[in-house]
VEXBAVO-773723 format. One line per field, with one value per atom (N, C-alpha, C): z, x, y; atom name. Coordinates in Angstrom, 2 decimals, always signed. Atoms other than C-alpha are relative to their C-alpha. Layout:
BEGIN
w	[Z	...]
u	[X	...]
v	[Y	...]
atom	[CA	...]
END
This chain:
BEGIN
w	[-1.30	-8.24	+0.19	-0.29	-6.65	+0.41	-0.44	-6.05	+1.52	-1.46	-2.43	+0.50	-0.43	-2.27	+0.01	+0.03	-3.32	+1.11	-1.10	-0.81	+1.32	-1.23	+1.93	+0.14	-0.03	+1.02	+0.30	-0.26	+0.98	+1.48	-1.41	+4.43	+0.88	-0.79	+5.75	+0.00	+0.07	+4.53	+0.78	-0.69	+5.95	+1.52	-1.43	+9.36	+0.52	-0.41	+9.71	+1.45	-1.42	+13.07	+0.90	-0.80	+14.32	+0.12	-0.02	+13.41	+0.96	-0.95	+15.74	+1.42	-1.34	+18.69	+0.63	-0.56	+19.14	+0.42	-0.45	+19.16	+1.20	-1.13	+21.54	+1.27	-1.16	+23.88	+0.46	-0.37	+23.76	+0.65	-0.61	+24.53	+1.43	-1.35	+27.51	+0.94	-0.84	+28.80	+0.38	-0.26	+28.55	+0.53	-0.36	+29.73	+1.25	-1.25	+33.21	+0.18	-0.09	+32.40	+0.05	-0.06	+33.57	-0.95	+0.89	+31.13	+0.53	-0.51	+32.45	-1.18	+1.07	+30.26	+0.47	-0.43	+30.29	+0.26	-0.11	+30.04	+1.30	-1.22	+33.19	+1.19	-1.08	+35.20	+0.41	-0.30	+35.25	-0.47	+0.41	+34.92	-0.61	+0.66	+32.52	+0.24	-0.24	+33.53	-0.84	+0.83	+31.36	+0.81	-0.65	+32.31	-1.12	+1.09	+30.25	-0.40	+0.34	+30.42	-0.45	+0.36	+30.14	+0.32	-0.31	+30.25	+0.75	-0.85	+33.01	+0.28	-0.33	+33.70	+1.50	-1.45	+37.25	+0.27	-0.32	+38.64	+1.26	-1.15	+41.55	+1.24	-1.18	+44.11	-0.18	+0.24	+42.53	-0.53	+0.55	+41.07	-1.47	+1.40	+37.73	-0.64	+0.70	+35.48	-0.89	+0.81	+33.52	-1.46	+1.41	+30.10	-0.14	+0.14	+29.83	-1.23	+1.16	+26.85	+0.27	-0.16	+26.63	-0.95	+0.79	+25.41	+0.14	-0.01	+24.45	-0.35	+0.31	+24.59	+0.32	-0.27	+24.61	-0.78	+0.64	+23.79	-0.38	+0.46	+21.68	-0.38	+0.39	+20.62	-1.26	+1.25	+17.16	+0.23	-0.25	+18.48	+0.78	-0.69	+20.82	-0.99	+1.02	+17.81	-0.81	+0.73	+15.89	+0.86	-0.89	+18.93	+0.13	-0.17	+19.34	-1.30	+1.26	+15.66	-0.71	+0.77	+14.17	+0.86	-0.88	+17.20	-0.17	+0.17	+16.41	+0.61	-0.44	+17.80	-0.97	+0.92	+15.29	+0.83	-0.74	+16.59	-0.69	+0.67	+13.91	-1.43	+1.38	+10.41	-0.06	-0.03	+10.04	-1.30	+1.14	+7.17	+0.42	-0.25	+6.94	-1.31	+1.18	+4.48	-0.64	+0.44	+4.24	-0.68	+0.52	+3.45	-1.25	+1.21	+0.45	+0.29	-0.38	+2.39	+1.23	-1.19	+5.01	+0.77	-0.88	+7.96	+0.84	-0.76	+9.29	+1.02	-1.09	+12.66	+0.67	-0.74	+14.41	+0.93	-1.01	+17.39	-0.04	+0.03	+17.25	+1.44	-1.32	+20.30	+0.02	+0.14	+19.06	-1.33	+1.19	+16.62	-1.00	+0.91	+15.19	-0.80	+0.69	+14.37	-0.96	+0.80	+12.91	-1.10	+0.96	+10.63	-1.41	+1.35	+7.46	-0.20	+0.13	+8.18	-0.27	+0.23	+8.14	-1.19	+1.15	+5.15	-1.20	+1.14	+2.22	-1.24	+1.20	-0.35	-0.03	-0.08	+0.84	-0.28	+0.41	-0.83	+0.65	-0.66	+1.43	-0.88	+0.69	+0.09	+0.85	-0.64	+1.30	-1.04	+0.86	-0.24	+0.57	-0.46	+0.03	-0.15	+0.02	+0.96	-0.69	+0.59	-0.38	-1.52	+1.46	-4.03	-0.55	+0.47	-4.22	-0.56	+0.52	-5.18	+0.92	-0.72	-4.06	+0.14	-0.26	-2.45	+0.36	-0.20	-2.50	+0.78	-0.64	-0.62	-1.12	+1.05	-2.75	+0.11	+0.06	-3.85	-0.68	+0.58	-4.41	-0.41	+0.51	-6.25	+1.06	-1.00	-3.31	+1.32	-1.30	-0.26	-0.09	+0.14	-1.65	+0.48	-0.47	-0.28	+1.29	-1.19	+2.32	+1.07	-1.09	+4.95	+0.78	-0.85	+7.82	-0.15	+0.13	+7.20	+0.63	-0.65	+8.82	-0.35	+0.23	+8.42	+1.06	-1.10	+11.81	+0.77	-0.80	+13.67	+1.45	-1.40	+17.20	+0.85	-0.87	+20.03	+0.69	-0.69	+21.72	-0.74	+0.83	+18.83	-0.98	+0.94	+16.70	-1.40	+1.40	+12.90	-0.75	+0.78	+10.19	-1.47	+1.47	+6.55	-0.48	+0.63	+4.35	-1.26	+1.21	+1.66	-0.77	+0.84	-1.26	+0.03	-0.01	-1.12	-1.02	+1.01	-4.46	+0.06	-0.02	-4.58	+1.31	-1.33	-0.87	-0.09	+0.27	-1.96	+1.27	-1.26	+1.50	+1.04	-1.00	+4.24	+1.38	-1.35	+8.01	+0.09	-0.13	+8.88	-1.03	+1.02	+5.74	+0.53	-0.39	+6.16	-1.12	+0.95	+4.49	+0.53	-0.38	+4.49	-0.29	+0.14	+5.08	-0.28	+0.34	+3.44	-0.10	+0.06	+4.08	-0.07	+0.15	+2.66	+0.45	-0.53	+4.61	+1.13	-1.07	+7.34	-0.59	+0.53	+6.85	+1.15	-1.00	+8.92	-0.77	+0.70	+7.72	+0.80	-0.60	+8.40	+0.91	-0.73	+9.64	-0.30	+0.17	+10.21	+0.02	+0.04	+9.21	+1.04	-1.08	+12.22	-0.56]
u	[-0.52	+7.12	-0.30	+0.33	+5.90	+1.26	-1.12	+8.27	-0.05	-0.02	+9.38	-0.96	+0.90	+7.35	-1.45	+1.36	+4.15	-0.21	+0.11	+4.87	-0.17	+0.11	+5.34	-1.41	+1.34	+2.05	-1.04	+0.92	+0.23	+0.04	-0.13	+1.61	-0.59	+0.54	+0.73	-1.53	+1.47	-2.87	-0.57	+0.49	-3.24	+0.10	-0.26	-1.84	+0.02	-0.06	-2.54	-0.44	+0.41	-4.24	+1.19	-1.18	-0.89	+0.87	-0.80	+0.81	-0.57	+0.62	-1.63	+0.09	+0.05	-1.91	+1.39	-1.33	+1.80	+0.65	-0.60	+3.09	-0.71	+0.73	+0.32	+0.36	-0.39	+1.17	+1.41	-1.37	+4.87	+0.05	+0.04	+4.09	-0.53	+0.56	+1.95	+0.97	-0.95	+4.61	+1.18	-1.17	+7.35	-0.38	+0.46	+5.26	+0.67	-0.59	+6.80	+1.43	-1.39	+10.31	+0.91	-0.92	+12.98	+1.18	-1.15	+15.78	+1.02	-1.05	+19.07	+0.77	-0.77	+20.92	+1.43	-1.38	+24.73	+0.57	-0.61	+25.34	-0.36	+0.37	+23.51	-0.27	+0.35	+22.60	-1.45	+1.42	+18.99	-0.75	+0.83	+16.26	-1.28	+1.24	+13.37	-0.98	+0.99	+10.24	-1.22	+1.18	+7.21	-1.26	+1.29	+3.59	-1.02	+0.97	+0.48	-0.49	+0.53	-0.60	+1.07	-1.07	+2.73	+1.35	-1.34	+6.49	+0.69	-0.58	+8.33	+1.46	-1.41	+12.01	+0.16	-0.19	+13.09	+1.49	-1.41	+16.48	+0.27	-0.42	+18.40	-0.86	+0.78	+16.29	-1.50	+1.42	+12.95	-0.72	+0.61	+12.38	-0.33	+0.41	+10.56	+0.08	-0.05	+11.65	-1.23	+1.18	+8.88	+0.20	-0.25	+10.49	+0.80	-0.69	+11.32	-0.51	+0.37	+11.34	+0.31	-0.24	+11.17	+1.12	-1.13	+14.43	+0.11	-0.10	+14.85	+1.42	-1.32	+18.23	+1.13	-1.21	+21.75	-0.01	-0.12	+22.46	+1.46	-1.33	+25.50	-0.01	-0.06	+26.73	-0.80	+0.74	+25.24	-1.51	+1.44	+21.85	-0.51	+0.39	+21.79	-0.11	+0.05	+22.52	-1.29	+1.26	+19.61	-1.20	+1.11	+17.37	-0.15	+0.06	+18.27	-0.37	+0.19	+18.32	-1.29	+1.13	+15.57	-1.14	+1.05	+13.59	-0.31	+0.20	+14.07	+1.16	-1.03	+15.98	-0.02	-0.11	+17.21	+0.05	+0.06	+16.26	+0.75	-0.77	+17.88	-0.43	+0.25	+18.02	+0.29	-0.12	+17.43	-0.52	+0.57	+16.94	-1.29	+1.26	+13.42	-0.47	+0.53	+11.34	+1.09	-1.06	+14.16	+1.15	-1.11	+16.66	-0.32	+0.37	+14.75	-0.47	+0.37	+13.79	+0.80	-0.66	+15.40	-1.03	+0.99	+13.32	+0.70	-0.57	+14.28	-1.04	+0.89	+12.76	+0.60	-0.42	+12.88	-1.12	+0.95	+11.17	-0.05	+0.17	+9.76	-0.01	-0.08	+10.76	-0.59	+0.56	+9.71	-0.76	+0.85	+6.80	+0.26	-0.22	+7.52	+1.28	-1.27	+11.15	-0.03	+0.02	+10.33	-1.06	+1.10	+7.52	+0.44	-0.47	+9.64	+0.17	-0.25	+10.38	-1.25	+1.24	+6.73	-0.80	+0.67	+5.78	+0.03	+0.10	+4.55	+0.72	-0.60	+5.98	+1.52	-1.45	+9.56	+0.32	-0.34	+11.06	+1.32	-1.22	+13.54	+0.74	-0.79	+16.38	+1.21	-1.22	+19.38	+1.11	-1.17	+22.80	+0.96	-0.87	+24.89	+1.44	-1.35	+28.44	+1.02	-1.01	+30.24	+0.09	-0.05	+29.29	-0.74	+0.66	+27.25	-1.39	+1.35	+23.93	-1.04	+1.07	+20.62	-1.19	+1.17	+17.71	-1.16	+1.17	+14.22	-1.09	+1.18	+10.96	-0.90	+0.88	+8.83	-1.41	+1.37	+5.39	-0.85	+0.91	+2.60	-1.29	+1.22	-0.64	-1.11	+1.07	-2.89	+0.40	-0.43	-0.82	+0.67	-0.75	+1.10	+1.43	-1.37	+4.58	+0.04	-0.13	+5.75	+0.78	-0.56	+6.44	-1.16	+1.02	+4.53	+0.10	+0.01	+3.51	-1.29	+1.15	+1.10	-0.05	+0.11	-0.22	+0.81	-0.75	+1.27	+0.72	-0.75	+4.01	-0.49	+0.41	+3.15	+1.21	-1.14	+5.66	-0.08	-0.16	+6.92	-0.68	+0.56	+5.73	+1.08	-0.96	+7.83	-0.59	+0.38	+7.69	+0.94	-0.81	+9.00	-0.01	-0.08	+10.07	+0.63	-0.61	+10.78	+0.72	-0.76	+13.46	+0.18	-0.21	+13.67	+1.49	-1.37	+16.82	+0.10	+0.02	+16.89	+1.24	-1.08	+18.98	+0.77	-0.65	+19.77	+1.35	-1.23	+22.34	+0.69	-0.56	+22.82	-0.16	+0.01	+23.73	+0.28	-0.30	+24.10	+1.48	-1.36	+27.21	+0.37	-0.28	+27.11	-0.39	+0.30	+27.10	-0.75	+0.81	+24.53	-0.17	+0.37	+23.58	-1.47	+1.43	+19.92	-0.25	+0.33	+18.53	-1.51	+1.42	+15.03	-0.07	-0.03	+14.88	+1.36	-1.24	+17.49	+0.57	-0.45	+17.74	+0.93	-1.00	+20.85	+0.68	-0.70	+22.27	+1.08	-1.09	+25.70	+0.54	-0.66	+27.46	-0.93	+0.98	+24.30	+0.27	-0.36	+25.18	-1.26	+1.14	+22.65	+0.23	-0.14	+22.04	-0.08]
v	[-0.42	-21.77	+1.49	-1.40	-18.56	+0.76	-0.82	-15.68	+0.14	-0.14	-15.09	+1.08	-1.06	-11.88	-0.49	+0.55	-13.66	-1.02	+0.97	-16.44	+0.73	-0.77	-13.84	+0.59	-0.59	-12.13	-1.08	+1.09	-15.49	-0.42	+0.38	-16.41	+1.10	-1.09	-12.97	-0.03	+0.04	-13.25	-1.17	+1.18	-16.75	+0.12	-0.07	-15.89	+1.42	-1.40	-12.15	+0.18	-0.07	-12.77	-0.21	+0.28	-14.07	+1.25	-1.21	-10.78	+1.04	-0.92	-8.99	-0.55	+0.58	-11.40	-0.11	+0.20	-12.20	+1.32	-1.25	-8.57	+0.62	-0.55	-7.49	-0.75	+0.80	-10.36	+0.32	-0.35	-9.47	+1.37	-1.33	-5.82	-0.07	+0.11	-6.77	-0.69	+0.71	-9.17	+0.89	-0.85	-6.52	+1.38	-1.34	-3.56	+0.54	-0.48	-3.35	-0.45	+0.44	-4.58	+1.21	-1.13	-2.09	-0.22	+0.04	-1.26	+0.99	-0.89	+0.16	+0.58	-0.63	+2.65	+0.18	-0.02	+2.55	+1.39	-1.31	+6.30	+0.72	-0.72	+7.42	-0.90	+0.89	+4.37	+0.14	-0.15	+5.56	-1.24	+1.12	+2.97	+0.53	-0.37	+3.30	-1.13	+1.04	+1.45	+0.30	-0.16	+0.87	-0.22	+0.10	+1.08	+0.02	+0.05	+0.43	+1.38	-1.31	+4.07	+0.98	-0.93	+5.89	-0.60	+0.45	+5.43	+1.12	-1.02	+7.25	-0.31	+0.13	+7.83	+0.16	-0.02	+7.10	+0.00	-0.01	+8.07	-0.82	+0.80	+6.49	+0.28	-0.38	+8.40	-0.19	+0.21	+7.52	+1.23	-1.21	+11.02	-0.19	+0.08	+11.36	+1.38	-1.28	+14.28	+0.18	-0.28	+15.99	-0.38	+0.28	+15.65	-1.28	+1.27	+11.97	-0.72	+0.79	+9.64	-1.45	+1.43	+5.88	-0.42	+0.44	+4.37	-1.51	+1.45	+0.73	-0.39	+0.54	-1.03	+0.96	-0.77	+0.38	+1.32	-1.29	+4.02	+0.23	-0.34	+4.85	+1.48	-1.41	+8.29	+0.26	-0.18	+7.79	-0.08	+0.10	+6.68	+1.21	-1.24	+9.70	+1.15	-1.05	+11.94	-0.12	+0.21	+10.38	+0.40	-0.34	+10.81	+1.52	-1.45	+14.49	+0.71	-0.70	+15.48	-0.40	+0.50	+13.28	-0.53	+0.49	+12.10	-1.47	+1.44	+8.40	-0.78	+0.93	+5.45	-1.17	+1.12	+2.86	-1.28	+1.26	-0.60	-1.12	+1.03	-2.71	-0.26	+0.42	-4.15	-1.49	+1.46	-7.88	-0.60	+0.71	-10.31	-0.69	+0.68	-11.75	-0.63	+0.68	-13.82	-0.85	+0.89	-16.36	+0.75	-0.77	-13.59	+0.81	-0.73	-12.16	+1.42	-1.36	-9.03	+0.39	-0.53	-6.79	+0.81	-0.62	-5.58	+1.07	-1.12	-2.12	+0.46	-0.43	-1.12	+1.24	-1.19	+2.25	+0.42	-0.47	+3.87	+1.52	-1.46	+7.40	+0.52	-0.61	+9.43	+1.40	-1.35	+12.89	+0.05	+0.09	+12.96	+1.13	-1.14	+16.43	-0.18	+0.17	+15.65	-1.18	+1.22	+12.22	+0.02	-0.07	+13.42	-0.41	+0.31	+13.06	-1.51	+1.42	+9.40	-0.81	+0.74	+8.29	+0.56	-0.61	+10.48	-0.95	+0.92	+8.33	+0.52	-0.58	+10.74	-0.16	+0.18	+10.21	-1.46	+1.36	+7.13	-0.44	+0.48	+5.29	-1.02	+1.02	+3.15	-0.35	+0.46	+1.15	+0.00	+0.02	+1.70	-1.05	+1.08	-1.49	+0.45	-0.57	-0.48	-0.88	+0.88	-3.57	+0.13	-0.10	-2.95	+1.22	-1.21	+0.28	-0.19	+0.22	-1.32	+0.65	-0.66	+0.17	-0.94	+0.82	-1.69	+0.92	-0.85	-0.18	-0.73	+0.57	-0.73	-0.53	+0.52	-3.09	+0.56	-0.50	-1.88	-1.07	+1.00	-4.40	+0.68	-0.62	-3.73	+0.04	+0.02	-4.70	+0.65	-0.53	-3.72	+1.36	-1.25	-0.75	-0.20	+0.15	-0.03	-0.81	+0.82	-2.54	+0.78	-0.81	+0.09	+0.58	-0.60	+1.55	+1.51	-1.45	+5.13	+0.51	-0.60	+7.50	+1.48	-1.42	+10.99	+0.76	-0.60	+11.87	-1.10	+0.97	+10.00	+0.08	+0.05	+8.90	-0.36	+0.22	+9.01	-1.35	+1.28	+5.83	-1.14	+1.06	+3.68	-0.47	+0.58	+1.32	-0.01	+0.02	+1.56	-0.93	+0.93	-0.77	+0.37	-0.08	-0.87	-1.30	+1.16	-3.87	+0.48	-0.29	-3.63	-1.29	+1.18	-6.05	-0.36	+0.49	-8.19	-1.14	+1.05	-10.04	-0.89	+1.00	-13.22	-0.01	-0.06	-12.72	+0.71	-0.75	-10.15	+0.48	-0.49	-8.61	-1.09	+1.05	-11.07	+0.60	-0.45	-10.80	+0.39	-0.51	-8.79	+1.05	-1.02	-6.62	+1.38	-1.38	-2.84	+0.70	-0.76	-0.59	+1.41	-1.35	+3.06	+0.19	-0.22	+3.85	+1.47	-1.39	+7.00	+0.12	-0.32	+8.35	+1.53	-1.45	+11.88	+0.54	-0.56	+13.88	-0.85	+0.89	+11.21	-1.05	+0.92	+9.08	-0.72	+0.80	+6.22	-0.78	+0.64	+5.13	-1.18	+1.17	+1.81	-0.78	+0.79	+0.10	-1.47	+1.41	-3.57	-0.84	+0.92	-6.22	-1.08	+1.00	-8.51	-1.40]
atom	[N	CA	C	N	CA	C	N	CA	C	N	CA	C	N	CA	C	N	CA	C	N	CA	C	N	CA	C	N	CA	C	N	CA	C	N	CA	C	N	CA	C	N	CA	C	N	CA	C	N	CA	C	N	CA	C	N	CA	C	N	CA	C	N	CA	C	N	CA	C	N	CA	C	N	CA	C	N	CA	C	N	CA	C	N	CA	C	N	CA	C	N	CA	C	N	CA	C	N	CA	C	N	CA	C	N	CA	C	N	CA	C	N	CA	C	N	CA	C	N	CA	C	N	CA	C	N	CA	C	N	CA	C	N	CA	C	N	CA	C	N	CA	C	N	CA	C	N	CA	C	N	CA	C	N	CA	C	N	CA	C	N	CA	C	N	CA	C	N	CA	C	N	CA	C	N	CA	C	N	CA	C	N	CA	C	N	CA	C	N	CA	C	N	CA	C	N	CA	C	N	CA	C	N	CA	C	N	CA	C	N	CA	C	N	CA	C	N	CA	C	N	CA	C	N	CA	C	N	CA	C	N	CA	C	N	CA	C	N	CA	C	N	CA	C	N	CA	C	N	CA	C	N	CA	C	N	CA	C	N	CA	C	N	CA	C	N	CA	C	N	CA	C	N	CA	C	N	CA	C	N	CA	C	N	CA	C	N	CA	C	N	CA	C	N	CA	C	N	CA	C	N	CA	C	N	CA	C	N	CA	C	N	CA	C	N	CA	C	N	CA	C	N	CA	C	N	CA	C	N	CA	C	N	CA	C	N	CA	C	N	CA	C	N	CA	C	N	CA	C	N	CA	C	N	CA	C	N	CA	C	N	CA	C	N	CA	C	N	CA	C	N	CA	C	N	CA	C	N	CA	C	N	CA	C	N	CA	C	N	CA	C	N	CA	C	N	CA	C	N	CA	C	N	CA	C	N	CA	C	N	CA	C	N	CA	C	N	CA	C	N	CA	C	N	CA	C	N	CA	C	N	CA	C	N	CA	C	N	CA	C	N	CA	C	N	CA	C	N	CA	C	N	CA	C	N	CA	C	N	CA	C	N	CA	C	N	CA	C	N	CA	C	N	CA	C	N	CA	C	N	CA	C	N	CA	C	N	CA	C	N	CA	C	N	CA	C	N	CA	C	N	CA	C	N	CA	C	N	CA	C	N	CA	C	N	CA	C	N	CA	C	N	CA	C	N	CA	C	N	CA	C	N	CA	C	N	CA	C	N	CA	C	N	CA	C	N	CA	C	N	CA	C	N	CA	C	N	CA	C	N	CA	C	N	CA	C	N	CA	C	N	CA	C	N	CA	C	N	CA	C	N	CA	C	N	CA	C	N	CA	C	N	CA	C	N	CA	C	N	CA	C	N	CA	C	N	CA	C	N	CA	C	N	CA	C	N	CA	C	N	CA	C	N	CA	C	N	CA	C	N	CA	C	N	CA	C	N	CA	C	N	CA	C	N	CA	C	N	CA	C	N	CA	C]
END
């Protein structure tokens, strides 16, 4: 019996074209979908070339950022201090891995998060255990990294979850260098 990580890698290699076609199709389908934000009532609309903020009167401020989903006080703090918006943490690969997604809003502030030298980890709050990003011999670390972060782009990281230790509803603390998100709930 193959390990879950090897099974995931085998499925990825067999269907890697699917990982490209489906996300591109979803992006194109959602490109012009307006998203209302609860704190201001402004509407953010997407466009294939750029994302613009539009207020009630149809005015577009010069310094606007694309925001996805609901904004809470904590997500606003992350956006201002680190230039990222946390999109979520979900179990994947039948629960043997955790998929963390975030969106870069300011490339300069978020540079540390995409740096390969910084080793991210999850601290499980229920028992104090630590989950790391797995490293394979052929693929390397199972996280998206770049020399330079790009604005309005989503990034991901996979964390090993041996024996399905962390389940939906559990709280974890994510640490990437000095960036720290406490009480992050697994969806």
